[in-house]
C-alpha positions in Angstrom: 72.2 -152.1 -56.5 73.1 -149.4 -57.7 73.2 -146.5 -55.2 75.3 -149.0 -53.1 78.0 -149.6 -56.1 78.8 -145.8 -55.6 80.1 -145.6 -52.0 81.9 -149.1 -52.1 84.3 -148.8 -54.7 84.7 -145.3 -52.7 85.5 -147.4 -49.9 86.7 -149.3 -50.8 89.6 -147.3 -52.5 90.2 -144.8 -49.1 91.2 -148.9 -47.4 93.6 -150.0 -50.3 94.9 -146.5 -50.4 94.9 -146.3 -46.2 97.1 -149.7 -47.0 100.0 -148.9 -49.8 100.7 -145.9 -47.8 100.8 -148.3 -43.9 102.9 -150.7 -46.3 105.0 -148.7 -48.1 104.8 -145.2 -47.0 104.8 -145.3 -42.8 107.8 -144.9 -41.0 108.0 -147.6 -38.1 111.0 -146.7 -36.9 113.9 -143.8 -36.5 117.1 -144.2 -35.1 121.6 -144.3 -35.5 123.5 -146.4 -36.6 127.6 -146.4 -36.5 129.9 -148.7 -37.7 132.7 -149.2 -40.2 131.2 -149.1 -43.7 132.0 -151.8 -45.7 130.9 -150.8 -49.3 128.7 -148.2 -50.8 127.6 -148.9 -54.1 124.7 -148.8 -57.1 122.9 -150.9 -58.5 120.2 -151.8 -59.8 117.7 -153.1 -63.4 115.8 -150.4 -63.4 116.1 -148.2 -60.6 119.1 -147.1 -59.9 119.6 -146.7 -55.7 122.8 -146.4 -53.2 123.5 -149.4 -51.4 125.3 -149.9 -49.1 126.8 -152.2 -46.1 127.9 -151.2 -42.4 129.9 -153.8 -39.4 129.6 -152.9 -36.8 131.6 -153.4 -33.4 130.5 -156.6 -31.4 129.5 -160.2 -32.9 125.3 -160.7 -32.9 124.6 -165.1 -33.1 121.1 -166.8 -34.0 122.0 -169.6 -32.4 123.9 -170.8 -29.7 127.7 -171.6 -29.5 128.0 -169.8 -33.1 129.8 -165.8 -34.0 128.6 -163.6 -36.3 129.0 -159.8 -36.8 126.2 -157.7 -37.5 125.4 -156.3 -39.7 123.6 -153.0 -41.1 122.0 -153.2 -44.8 120.9 -149.7 -46.3 120.0 -148.1 -49.0 120.6 -144.1 -48.7 119.0 -141.0 -50.4 119.9 -137.8 -51.4 122.9 -136.7 -53.1 124.8 -135.5 -50.4 124.4 -138.0 -48.7 125.4 -140.5 -51.3 128.9 -138.4 -52.2 129.6 -138.5 -48.5 128.7 -142.6 -48.4 130.8 -143.1 -50.9 134.3 -141.2 -49.8 134.2 -142.8 -46.8 134.8 -146.3 -47.1 136.1 -148.9 -44.9 135.8 -145.5 -42.3 133.2 -145.1 -39.2 131.2 -143.6 -39.8 127.8 -142.4 -37.9 124.3 -142.5 -39.8 120.8 -141.4 -39.1 118.0 -143.6 -40.9 114.4 -144.5 -41.4 112.9 -147.8 -41.0 109.5 -148.5 -43.3 107.3 -151.5 -43.1 108.9 -152.6 -47.2 111.1 -152.0 -49.7 109.6 -149.9 -52.9 111.8 -150.0 -56.3 112.2 -146.4 -56.5 113.7 -146.4 -52.3 116.2 -148.9 -52.6 116.2 -152.3 -51.7 116.9 -152.3 -47.6 114.0 -150.9 -45.5 116.3 -148.9 -43.8 116.7 -145.8 -45.5 119.5 -144.0 -45.2 118.8 -139.9 -44.4 122.6 -137.9 -43.1 125.4 -139.0 -41.9 125.9 -137.6 -38.8 130.0 -138.7 -38.1 132.6 -139.4 -40.2 136.3 -140.4 -39.2 138.8 -142.5 -40.7 142.0 -144.8 -40.0 144.9 -141.9 -38.6 142.2 -139.9 -37.1 141.1 -137.7 -40.6 137.5 -136.0 -40.2 136.3 -135.3 -43.7 133.7 -132.2 -43.4 129.9 -133.4 -43.3 128.1 -131.3 -45.6 
């Protein structure tokens, strides 16, 4: 029995590592979303992360006959992305994001993580420089 214990433990560690990678680090989808930045804030008890909400044009409804605006809740990584979004409240923005299967506390509260700001245009056709 002792000669099987080592390979069984190694096999379980490998399987557990693959499951953890799949659930928390595998990028399920990548894309671009555009809309008006409703809010962007830094929050959290232990891990302070940047969280925001983008309101998109159009309506969607889970129930027939009801109206609900499209909202995209996201977390952001990187100081350059956070600084740009922090100055862009109420502006029209285009964001590049990655979708993970599950969030991690130090990555943010959302499974959508914004990695890049493609365009920012505010009211009055003013544009902020993208760094």
